Rosetta silent file (secondary structure, phi, psi, omega in degrees, C-alpha in Angstrom):
SEQUENCE: MEQVTIFGRASCGFCTRARQLCEINDLPYRYVDIVEEGISKEDLSKTIGKPVYTVPQIFVGQEHVGGFDHFSEYLERAGTFAG
SCORE:     score description
SCORE:     0.000 S_00000001
   1 L     0.000  144.289  176.948    4.130  157.864  -29.978 S_00000001
   2 L   -65.287  164.708 -179.968    5.750  154.745  -28.617 S_00000001
   3 L   -61.435  138.614  176.089    6.014  151.659  -30.802 S_00000001
   4 E   -93.766  134.549  174.786    2.756  149.857  -31.460 S_00000001
   5 E  -118.722  124.357 -177.599    2.776  146.061  -31.203 S_00000001
   6 E  -112.614  117.251  173.090   -0.017  144.193  -32.940 S_00000001
   7 E   -96.464  119.048 -177.006   -0.621  140.549  -32.093 S_00000001
   8 E  -154.618 -164.434  176.001   -2.743  139.035  -34.843 S_00000001
   9 L  -142.424  157.733 -171.745   -3.038  136.420  -37.551 S_00000001
  10 L   -59.504  -35.992 -175.065   -2.910  136.545  -41.346 S_00000001
  11 L   -84.781    9.413 -174.973   -6.592  135.729  -41.946 S_00000001
  12 L   -99.484  114.546  179.327   -7.828  138.544  -39.676 S_00000001
  13 H   -63.579  -38.785  179.175   -9.246  141.602  -41.430 S_00000001
  14 H   -68.853  -28.676  175.744   -9.104  143.758  -38.306 S_00000001
  15 H   -66.413  -43.311  177.389   -5.421  142.845  -37.884 S_00000001
  16 H   -62.492  -43.448  179.782   -4.765  144.084  -41.421 S_00000001
  17 H   -64.128  -36.265  177.763   -6.720  147.267  -40.728 S_00000001
  18 H   -64.533  -41.566  177.132   -4.710  147.902  -37.555 S_00000001
  19 H   -62.890  -42.909  179.194   -1.477  147.628  -39.552 S_00000001
  20 H   -62.371  -39.630  177.015   -2.882  149.992  -42.167 S_00000001
  21 H   -59.635  -40.512  177.846   -3.786  152.525  -39.466 S_00000001
  22 H   -63.993  -43.709 -178.589   -0.181  152.485  -38.291 S_00000001
  23 H   -66.766  -45.418  179.648    1.099  152.966  -41.825 S_00000001
  24 H   -60.389  -38.960 -176.948   -1.375  155.760  -42.681 S_00000001
  25 L   -92.367    6.958  178.195   -0.514  157.572  -39.451 S_00000001
  26 L    53.674   46.841  179.295    3.238  156.941  -39.823 S_00000001
  27 L  -100.148  137.680  175.785    3.425  155.129  -36.481 S_00000001
  28 L   -69.395  130.080 -179.114    6.264  152.754  -35.676 S_00000001
  29 E  -145.088  159.051  175.336    4.815  149.284  -35.290 S_00000001
  30 E  -128.547  129.783  178.559    5.698  145.644  -34.998 S_00000001
  31 E  -104.818  129.767  178.977    3.341  142.942  -36.189 S_00000001
  32 E  -117.576  113.178  176.922    3.480  139.552  -34.480 S_00000001
  33 E   -80.213  110.808 -173.565    1.680  136.705  -36.263 S_00000001
  34 H   -66.754  -27.121  178.560    0.524  134.547  -33.353 S_00000001
  35 H   -71.245  -49.501  179.906    0.162  131.466  -35.571 S_00000001
  36 H   -62.330  -36.097 -176.778    3.697  131.725  -36.986 S_00000001
  37 H   -87.529   -5.573  179.614    5.142  132.476  -33.545 S_00000001
  38 L    70.923   30.368  179.806    3.191  129.723  -31.775 S_00000001
  39 L   -97.970  127.087  179.685    1.490  132.153  -29.401 S_00000001
  40 L   -94.333  166.248  174.999   -1.949  131.109  -28.176 S_00000001
  41 H   -64.216  -30.734  176.639   -4.771  133.321  -26.984 S_00000001
  42 H   -65.263  -39.502  176.214   -4.160  131.783  -23.568 S_00000001
  43 H   -60.872  -44.708  178.439   -0.554  133.033  -23.713 S_00000001
  44 H   -63.128  -38.886  178.787   -1.818  136.516  -24.540 S_00000001
  45 H   -58.510  -41.746  179.341   -4.338  136.272  -21.706 S_00000001
  46 H   -64.694  -39.912  179.903   -1.527  135.630  -19.232 S_00000001
  47 H   -67.485  -43.379 -175.380    0.416  138.637  -20.536 S_00000001
  48 H   -79.425  -33.729 -179.922   -2.583  140.970  -20.530 S_00000001
  49 L    94.038   12.726  174.764   -4.102  139.697  -17.302 S_00000001
  50 L  -154.192  161.582 -177.008   -7.591  139.047  -18.634 S_00000001
  51 L   -60.110  141.615  175.897   -9.192  136.616  -21.096 S_00000001
  52 L  -115.809  123.115 -179.048   -8.456  137.122  -24.787 S_00000001
  53 L  -112.553  -22.077 -175.248  -11.083  135.928  -27.251 S_00000001
  54 L  -135.135  163.529  168.937  -10.196  137.870  -30.390 S_00000001
  55 L  -122.779  155.622    7.487   -7.311  139.376  -32.294 S_00000001
  56 L   -77.979  158.433  166.701   -5.795  141.788  -32.864 S_00000001
  57 E  -117.338  123.575 -168.238   -4.531  142.571  -29.395 S_00000001
  58 E  -120.641  136.703  176.352   -2.659  145.852  -29.548 S_00000001
  59 E  -119.015  143.921  168.273   -0.129  147.481  -27.258 S_00000001
  60 E  -115.105  112.267 -169.763    1.278  151.003  -27.365 S_00000001
  61 L    62.210 -126.536  178.332    4.592  150.725  -25.614 S_00000001
  62 L   -95.675   -3.000 -176.217    3.824  148.519  -22.611 S_00000001
  63 E   -86.370  123.696  175.691    0.171  149.635  -22.401 S_00000001
  64 E   -77.009  120.167 -178.237   -2.462  147.163  -23.578 S_00000001
  65 E   -93.440  -38.471 -179.092   -4.957  149.146  -25.667 S_00000001
  66 E   124.638 -146.324 -178.967   -7.239  146.302  -26.795 S_00000001
  67 L   -88.694 -165.616 -176.310   -8.604  145.390  -30.194 S_00000001
  68 H   -59.472  -48.406 -178.756   -8.985  147.370  -33.398 S_00000001
  69 H   -60.026  -43.681  178.485  -11.894  149.535  -32.228 S_00000001
  70 H   -63.463  -38.019 -179.657  -10.098  150.421  -29.006 S_00000001
  71 H   -66.200  -45.565 -179.712   -6.945  151.226  -30.974 S_00000001
  72 H   -64.036  -38.211  175.822   -8.719  153.550  -33.416 S_00000001
  73 H   -64.547  -39.875  177.997  -10.403  155.315  -30.458 S_00000001
  74 H   -59.598  -44.714  179.422   -7.014  155.575  -28.735 S_00000001
  75 H   -66.085  -37.695  177.466   -5.536  157.263  -31.815 S_00000001
  76 H   -62.783  -45.661  178.966   -8.463  159.677  -32.035 S_00000001
  77 H   -63.212  -35.348 -178.718   -8.014  160.669  -28.379 S_00000001
  78 H   -78.480  -10.273  179.413   -4.267  161.070  -28.918 S_00000001
  79 L    77.891   19.949 -179.288   -4.929  163.333  -31.909 S_00000001
  80 L  -113.515   10.004 -174.241   -2.946  161.145  -34.324 S_00000001
  81 L   -83.211  126.936  172.218   -5.828  159.523  -36.157 S_00000001
  82 L  -141.113   80.654 -174.648   -5.996  159.915  -39.928 S_00000001
  83 L  -149.892    0.000    0.000   -7.962  156.992  -41.168 S_00000001
């Protein structure tokens, strides 16, 4: 699987769970703390092409998957889910 990129923030439980899913499933991932990096939800909206209201926002390679629920469903469909 291509590298997973998780845009989130430290106080977000679903962001932590997304990171844990990557670790449990031995997936290469990069975590980007939007607060530390100065990235706003509006910035993410411009990148994704639709409004962003929550984090995490997760990409697999260049493909925007969505939030935590969408990511876990994506892994189940891909047959790599162990969580």
